[in-house]
C-alpha positions in Angstrom: 29.7 -4.0 25.1 28.6 -7.6 25.4 25.8 -6.6 27.9 24.5 -4.0 25.6 24.3 -6.5 22.8 22.6 -9.0 25.1 20.1 -6.4 26.2 19.3 -5.6 22.6 18.9 -9.3 21.8 16.7 -9.9 24.9 14.6 -6.9 24.0 14.2 -8.2 20.5 13.3 -11.7 21.8 10.7 -10.2 24.1 9.2 -8.2 21.2 9.0 -11.4 19.1 7.5 -13.4 21.9 4.9 -10.6 22.4 4.0 -10.7 18.7 3.7 -14.5 18.7 1.4 -14.4 21.8 -0.7 -11.7 20.2 -1.0 -13.7 16.9 -2.0 -16.8 18.9 -4.9 -15.0 20.6 -8.2 -16.2 19.4 -10.0 -12.9 19.6 -9.3 -9.5 18.0 -9.8 -6.1 19.4 -10.5 -2.9 17.4 -6.9 -1.9 18.3 -5.5 -5.1 16.7 -7.6 -4.6 13.6 -6.6 -0.9 13.3 -2.9 -1.9 13.7 -3.3 -4.2 10.6 -4.8 -1.3 8.7 -2.0 1.0 9.8 0.6 -1.6 8.6 -1.2 -1.7 5.2 -1.2 2.1 5.0 2.5 2.1 5.7 3.1 -0.4 2.9 1.0 1.7 0.6 3.1 4.8 1.4 6.2 2.9 0.7 4.8 1.7 -2.7 3.9 5.3 -3.5 7.4 6.5 -2.7 8.9 3.7 -4.8 6.6 4.5 -7.7 7.6 8.2 -7.6 11.3 7.3 -7.5 10.9 4.9 -10.4 9.1 7.5 -12.5 11.7 10.1 -11.7 14.4 7.6 -12.7 12.7 7.0 -16.0 12.1 10.7 -16.6 15.9 11.4 -16.1 16.8 8.6 -18.5 14.0 9.1 -21.1 16.3 9.0 -24.1 18.4 6.0 -22.9 17.7 2.5 -24.2 19.6 0.2 -21.8 18.7 -2.8 -19.7 18.5 -0.8 -16.4 16.0 1.6 -18.0 13.9 -1.2 -19.4 13.9 -3.0 -16.0 12.7 0.1 -14.2 10.0 0.6 -16.8 8.7 -2.9 -16.2 8.9 -2.3 -12.5 6.9 0.9 -12.8 4.0 -1.1 -14.3 4.3 -3.7 -11.6 4.5 -1.1 -8.9 1.5 0.7 -10.4 -0.6 -2.5 -10.2 0.5 -3.2 -6.7 -0.4 0.3 -5.7 -3.9 0.0 -7.1 -4.4 -3.3 -5.4 -3.1 -1.9 -2.1 -5.2 1.2 -2.2 -8.3 -1.0 -2.7 -7.3 -3.3 0.1 -6.8 -0.5 2.5 -10.2 1.0 1.5 -11.9 -2.3 1.9 -10.4 -3.0 5.3 -11.2 0.5 6.5 -14.8 0.1 5.3 -15.1 -3.4 6.9 -13.6 -2.0 10.1 -16.2 0.8 10.3 -19.3 -0.8 8.9 -19.0 -4.5 10.0 -16.3 -5.1 12.5 -16.9 -2.3 15.0 -20.7 -2.6 15.2 -20.4 -6.3 15.5 -17.7 -6.1 18.1 -19.7 -3.6 20.2 -22.8 -5.6 19.9 -21.0 -8.8 21.0 -19.5 -6.9 24.0 -22.9 -5.7 25.0 -24.4 -9.2 24.8 -21.5 -10.7 26.7 -21.8 -8.1 29.5 -25.6 -8.7 29.7 -25.7 -12.5 29.4 -22.4 -14.0 30.6 -23.5 -14.7 34.2 -26.8 -16.2 33.4 -25.3 -18.3 30.6 -22.5 -19.7 32.8 -25.0 -20.3 35.6 -27.3 -22.2 33.2 -24.4 -24.2 31.9 -23.3 -25.1 35.4 -26.7 -26.3 36.2 -26.9 -28.4 33.1 -23.5 -29.9 33.8 -24.3 -30.6 37.4 -27.7 -32.2 36.5 -26.1 -34.4 33.8 -23.5 -35.6 36.3 -26.1 -36.1 39.1 -28.4 -38.1 36.8 -25.5 -40.2 35.3 -26.2 -38.7 31.9 -22.8 -36.9 31.5 -21.9 -37.0 27.8 -19.0 -35.9 25.6 -21.0 -32.7 25.1 -21.1 -31.9 28.8 -17.5 -32.7 29.1 -16.6 -30.4 26.2 -18.8 -27.7 27.6 -17.0 -27.9 31.0 -13.6 -27.8 29.2 -14.7 -24.8 27.1 -15.9 -22.9 30.2 -12.7 -23.7 32.0 -10.7 -22.5 29.0 -12.7 -19.3 29.0 -12.1 -18.7 32.7 -8.4 -19.4 32.3 -8.2 -16.9 29.4 -10.2 -14.3 31.4 -7.8 -14.7 34.4 -4.8 -13.9 32.1 -6.3 -10.5 31.2 -5.2 -7.3 33.0 -8.1 -5.0 32.2 -11.8 -5.4 32.6 -12.2 -4.5 29.0 -10.1 -7.4 27.8 -11.9 -9.7 30.2 -15.1 -8.6 28.5 -13.5 -9.2 25.1 -12.6 -12.7 26.0 -16.2 -13.3 27.3 -17.6 -12.0 24.1 -15.3 -14.4 22.2 -16.3 -17.5 24.2 -20.0 -16.7 24.8 -21.4 -17.8 21.3 -19.4 -21.0 21.5 -20.6 -21.8 24.9 -24.2 -21.0 23.9 -24.1 -23.2 20.8 -22.7 -26.1 22.8 -25.2 -25.6 25.6 -28.2 -25.6 23.1 -26.9 -28.7 21.4 -26.7 -30.5 24.8 -30.2 -29.3 25.8 -31.6 -30.5 22.5 -30.0 -33.9 22.9 -31.4 -34.1 26.5 -34.9 -33.2 25.3 -34.7 -35.7 22.4 -33.9 -38.5 24.9 -37.0 -37.8 27.0 
């Protein structure tokens, strides 16, 4: 009996740890976004069920004037408002997912796939030149740390797709920092 309880607790702890790790990720996949929409739809369905039950309760007690009936009548109005808000929220998230998130996500993946190697190579050259010339700055140190962080995150991924997702997340940050350092280097000359 005790081992079954321990197994259930351990399974629950693993699920919680998995969710915590997922929430600590810096990047979001279409599956993650869709999971959020699915959760919102589930909440919407529960609100709809609650609303139906509350309305049925009031219909059955339409001639009563007691505190329970009045409370449920107030709750019907609150549930109706929550329902309208939740419907709009789901619609907005779904539209954002289809018209903004997915196209942007796919574009960023394509850019990362195309430019990752050349960007990393260029950054490595910039860092090596800065160190060789004795011009290493906080910016080059931050760039090296950011690249190391990116490679560490990439190494943690199991699939090539997730490795590409991580690259797509880090590439704009690396590019921005690279350009700032290049501009500072050109301004010094």
